[in-house]
C-alpha positions as CSV (number, residue, x, y, z in Angstrom):
1,M,-111.3,38.4,147.6
2,S,-111.4,38.5,151.3
3,A,-109.7,41.3,153.3
4,I,-107.9,38.8,155.5
5,M,-106.5,36.0,153.3
6,P,-104.9,32.9,154.6
7,G,-101.9,31.9,152.6
8,A,-102.7,28.2,152.3
9,T,-104.6,26.1,149.8
10,M,-108.4,26.7,149.6
11,P,-109.6,23.7,151.7
12,G,-106.8,24.5,154.3
13,R,-107.6,28.2,154.1
14,M,-111.0,27.9,155.8
15,A,-109.7,25.7,158.6
16,H,-106.6,27.9,159.1
17,L,-108.7,31.1,159.1
18,A,-111.1,29.4,161.6
19,T,-108.2,28.6,163.9
20,I,-106.9,32.2,163.7
21,A,-110.4,33.7,164.1
22,S,-110.9,31.5,167.1
23,D,-107.5,32.6,168.6
24,C,-108.4,36.2,167.9
25,Y,-111.8,35.8,169.4
26,N,-110.3,34.1,172.5
27,R,-107.7,36.9,172.8
28,S,-110.5,39.5,172.5
29,M,-112.5,37.8,175.2
30,N,-109.5,38.2,177.4
31,G,-109.2,41.8,176.4
32,Q,-106.2,41.1,174.1
33,P,-106.2,42.3,170.5
34,P,-104.5,40.4,167.8
35,V,-100.8,40.8,167.0
36,F,-100.1,42.4,163.6
37,I,-96.9,41.6,161.8
38,V,-96.1,44.5,159.5
39,D,-93.6,43.9,156.7
40,V,-90.9,46.1,155.3
41,M,-93.1,47.8,152.8
42,L,-95.2,49.4,155.5
43,G,-92.8,50.9,158.1
44,K,-94.8,54.1,158.5
45,L,-98.0,52.2,158.9
46,A,-96.3,50.1,161.6
47,R,-95.4,53.2,163.6
48,W,-99.0,54.5,163.3
49,L,-100.5,51.2,164.4
50,R,-98.3,51.5,167.5
51,L,-99.5,55.1,168.0
52,L,-103.0,53.7,167.9
53,G,-102.0,51.3,170.7
54,L,-102.1,48.1,168.5
55,D,-99.5,45.4,168.9
56,A,-97.5,45.8,165.6
57,L,-94.3,43.9,165.1
58,Y,-92.3,45.4,162.3
59,V,-90.3,42.9,160.1
60,R,-87.5,45.0,158.4
61,R,-86.5,42.2,156.1
62,R,-88.6,40.2,153.8
63,K,-86.8,36.9,153.4
64,P,-89.3,34.1,153.3
65,E,-87.6,32.2,156.1
66,E,-87.9,35.3,158.4
67,L,-91.7,35.6,157.7
68,R,-92.1,31.8,158.3
69,A,-90.3,32.2,161.6
70,V,-92.5,35.1,162.6
71,A,-95.6,33.2,161.5
72,T,-95.1,30.5,164.1
73,S,-96.6,32.9,166.6
74,P,-100.2,33.9,166.3
75,G,-100.3,37.0,164.2
76,I,-101.8,38.6,161.1
77,L,-99.4,39.7,158.4
78,V,-100.0,43.2,157.1
79,T,-98.4,43.8,153.7
80,R,-98.6,45.5,150.3
81,D,-97.0,42.5,148.6
82,H,-99.6,40.7,146.5
83,H,-97.3,37.7,146.2
84,L,-97.5,36.9,149.9
85,T,-101.3,36.5,149.6
86,T,-101.1,33.6,147.2
87,G,-99.9,30.1,147.6
88,R,-98.0,29.1,150.7
89,K,-95.6,32.0,150.9
90,Y,-97.0,33.0,154.3
91,P,-98.8,30.3,156.3
92,G,-101.0,32.7,158.4
93,P,-103.7,35.2,157.6
94,V,-102.8,38.3,155.6
95,I,-104.2,41.7,155.3
96,L,-103.4,43.2,151.9
97,I,-103.0,47.0,152.0
98,E,-103.5,48.4,148.5
99,S,-103.1,52.1,149.1
100,T,-99.6,53.7,148.7
101,N,-100.5,56.7,150.8
102,W,-100.0,56.1,154.5
103,Q,-102.8,58.5,155.4
104,Q,-105.2,56.3,153.4
105,Q,-103.6,53.1,154.7
106,I,-104.9,53.6,158.3
107,P,-108.6,53.7,157.4
108,E,-108.0,50.8,154.9
109,F,-106.3,48.8,157.7
110,L,-109.1,49.6,160.2
111,A,-111.8,48.5,157.8
112,K,-110.1,45.3,156.8
113,S,-108.8,44.3,160.3
114,G,-111.9,45.0,162.3
115,C,-109.7,46.0,165.2
116,R,-111.2,49.4,165.9
117,P,-112.5,48.3,169.3
118,F,-108.9,47.7,170.4
119,V,-107.6,51.2,169.4
120,R,-106.0,52.8,172.5
121,P,-103.9,55.7,171.4
122,F,-100.6,56.5,173.2
123,T,-100.3,53.2,175.0
124,R,-97.4,51.7,172.9
125,C,-94.0,53.0,172.1
126,P,-94.0,54.0,168.4
127,T,-90.3,53.0,168.1
128,C,-90.1,49.5,169.7
129,N,-93.7,48.5,170.3
130,G,-93.3,48.2,174.1
131,L,-96.1,49.2,176.4
132,L,-96.0,52.7,177.9
133,A,-96.3,53.2,181.7
134,E,-97.2,56.5,183.3
135,Q,-94.5,58.1,185.3
136,P,-94.7,61.0,187.7
137,A,-92.5,64.1,187.0
138,T,-90.2,63.1,189.8
139,A,-89.3,59.8,188.0
140,V,-88.1,61.6,184.9
141,E,-86.1,64.5,186.6
142,G,-82.9,65.0,184.7
143,K,-84.0,62.8,181.9
144,V,-86.1,65.3,180.0
145,P,-85.2,69.0,179.2
146,R,-85.9,71.4,182.0
147,F,-88.5,73.4,180.1
148,V,-90.4,70.1,179.5
149,A,-90.2,69.1,183.2
150,A,-91.4,72.6,184.2
151,R,-94.4,72.5,181.8
152,H,-95.7,68.9,182.2
153,R,-96.8,66.9,185.2
154,R,-97.4,63.5,183.4
155,F,-95.0,61.4,181.5
156,C,-94.9,57.9,180.0
157,R,-91.9,55.7,179.8
158,C,-91.6,52.7,177.4
159,T,-91.3,49.5,179.5
160,V,-88.9,48.0,176.9
161,C,-86.6,50.8,175.5
162,G,-87.0,53.4,178.3
163,Q,-87.9,56.2,175.9
164,I,-89.9,59.0,177.7
165,Y,-92.9,60.6,176.2
166,W,-95.1,63.6,177.2
167,P,-98.1,65.4,175.6
168,G,-96.3,67.9,173.4
169,S,-96.9,69.3,170.0
170,H,-96.3,66.0,168.3
171,Q,-99.2,64.4,170.3
172,R,-101.4,67.3,169.2
173,R,-100.7,66.6,165.6
174,V,-101.4,62.9,166.1
175,R,-104.7,63.7,167.9
176,E,-105.7,65.8,164.8
177,M,-104.9,62.9,162.5
178,L,-107.0,60.5,164.6
179,R,-109.9,62.9,164.5
180,Q,-109.6,63.0,160.7
181,W,-109.8,59.2,160.7
182,G,-112.9,59.2,162.9
183,L,-111.1,58.0,166.0
184,A,-111.8,61.0,168.2
185,D,-113.8,58.8,170.6
186,T,-110.7,56.6,171.3
187,L,-108.5,59.5,172.5
188,P,-107.6,59.7,176.1
189,R,-108.5,63.0,177.8
190,N,-105.8,65.6,177.0
191,R,-103.8,66.4,180.0
192,T,-100.4,67.9,180.7
């Protein structure tokens, strides 16, 4: 069984997969990685994909009509639900994650998706999936605790929800996890 499984009939599967593969290839040629649609069973994975800088939409409900609505945009469904990989329950390609442990799900996802070249840690908001934009310390004055403003010179703000991030202890823990997954070469230079 393929790692990415289109949810259509066998003759239609190959054509559909070819269309998605072509779209993903065209997006990659323009420097755009594929969009991943992560279902309700994999909320923690969705957050980590965002920490990796991957475009990961999180669908909190699993009603078939919601998945079909999401499927109208180019995207690859990421799920643990074996039923979504058979028949016509989801019309697009599907990555089936088999591990129940989120720390094993990341390497499994990377192996099945082939998206490692697109990993750019700390470029997306882990909460809403928006892109992060660097901000000077003066732009966040009064919006972060004083001790944080005194200690750090660089900040990022989510372009969608406005959340502000800085390289604190949480980022150090994330960096360590990325090293354990063999992604140390994707990390931006550590700076304060």
